[in-house]
C-alpha positions, 0 to 999 in steps of 0.5 A: 500500500505504501508503494501505491501511495508514493507521492511520485505515483500519486502525482502521475495520477494527478497529471493523468486526470489533468491531461484527461481534462485537456483531452476533453477540451480538444474533443469539444473543439473537434466535435464541430470538425475544427482542428485547433492547436490553441489549447496549450495557449488557453491552458497557459492563460488559465494557469497564469491567470489563476496563479497571478490572482492567488499570488498578487491579489490573494484570491482563494484558489477555488475562485482563481481557477474558474477565473482562469477558465473565464480568462481563457474564454475571453482569449478564445473570443479574441482568436475565435471570432476571426479564426472560425472563418478558417477551416482545416489546416489553416485553422490549425496554423492560426491557432498554433500561431495564437499559442506561440504569441501567448507564450512569447508575451508571457516570456517578455512580461515582467508581471509573469516573471518572464523566462523564470516563470512563477514559483511559490504558487499556492498548492492545493495539497498544502492548502488541504493539508492545513485544513486537515491539520486544523481539523485535528488530523495533523498526525494522519487518519486510519493509517494514512499520513497527512501528506497522503491524505492531502494527495488523495484529497486532491486526486478526489477533487480532480476526479470529481471535476473530470467526472462532471466534465465527462458527464457534461460532454456525454449529455451535450453529445445527445442534446440539440446542440450536440446534434448541431455539432455533429451536422457541422462536422459531417457537412458544414455547408449542408448544415448551414443550408438546413438552418443551423447557425454554423458560426455560433455553434462553432464559436460555442465549441471553441469557447467550451474547449477553451474554458475546459483547457483554462480550468485544467491549466489553473489546476495544473498551476496549483499542483506543480507549485511552478509554471513557466513558458516552456510548459506551454510550448508547441510540443504541449499543443501537439501532445493535447491533440494526440490525446484525441488522435490516439484514443479516438476523436469521435467519442468522449471516451477516446481522448480519456483513454489516449490521455491515460496511455500517453501520460503513463507511457513515458513513465513506463519507458523511463528505463529506456529513456534513450529510445523513448521518443523513438518508441513513442513515435513508432507507436503513433505511426503504427496507429495511423496505419492500422487504426487511423480512427483511434483506439475507440470509435463509434463502431467499437462502442456499438460492438461492445454494447451488442456483446454486452446485451447478448451476454446479458440476454443469454444469462437470463433463465428461461421461464419454466413451462407448465404442462397442460392438463 
């Protein structure tokens, strides 16, 4: 048990949950067929906004993190209104440029401490530890130390936020808005002719993705104690996109699976650190050749649903028949 509750493993689990949120953020944008590479930029806006509000203004963490999400939405409005007129690779280039512009601005501002980044950010774990100590659990509880209780509490909070985001995404998919998203993704021109306001719906998907990415950025800032411009570079933008590409971008569960695998894979390959990038790229190449739709697709979901339904039907006992007379 002590091995599983090692702070290193618990922190990896925290990163898995945060990356899962980022996977959902790119899924919401891709739901309308928009190939955006700006989620790392939105994540940086949320992270720096939340960190600065707590460091400079003393705002509570539970208010600073949603404020980071709203700040990311405002930035999405700035880039989204002109960028939604673009499609395909042109939108990807524009949003990637936006992410790099945000990173360069952060790199040169005194407020953000430039290339040195922001350190000493209030940590969720430390804040929860202080609350537990005030409640009289400074020596731990039920065999768990105070640090373990704090880390497990943070994981519980992240899991609850992720569960709400996933629930929202699933419900959105089956709603009127979700059907409009699907129509735009299938054929934007046909959807527009059918009376769907494609511009508004694409902006809504853009805003939703930016808000989730901003929330994930704020949470990451208050878990890692430190953020810097290098944390939100081009590589981070591609990594977020790969969560959906690897796991499958057509269903909510695809980016979740992709984020879990791609977050834990570098840790599994730590013993082969010299060849990790090669193995990582090779797996992606194989995926693009043999499974371009990702690990999970709509056909995969329907197949396992039919298998589960058939197995449930076979397990039900047949009703006994009474003989006549």
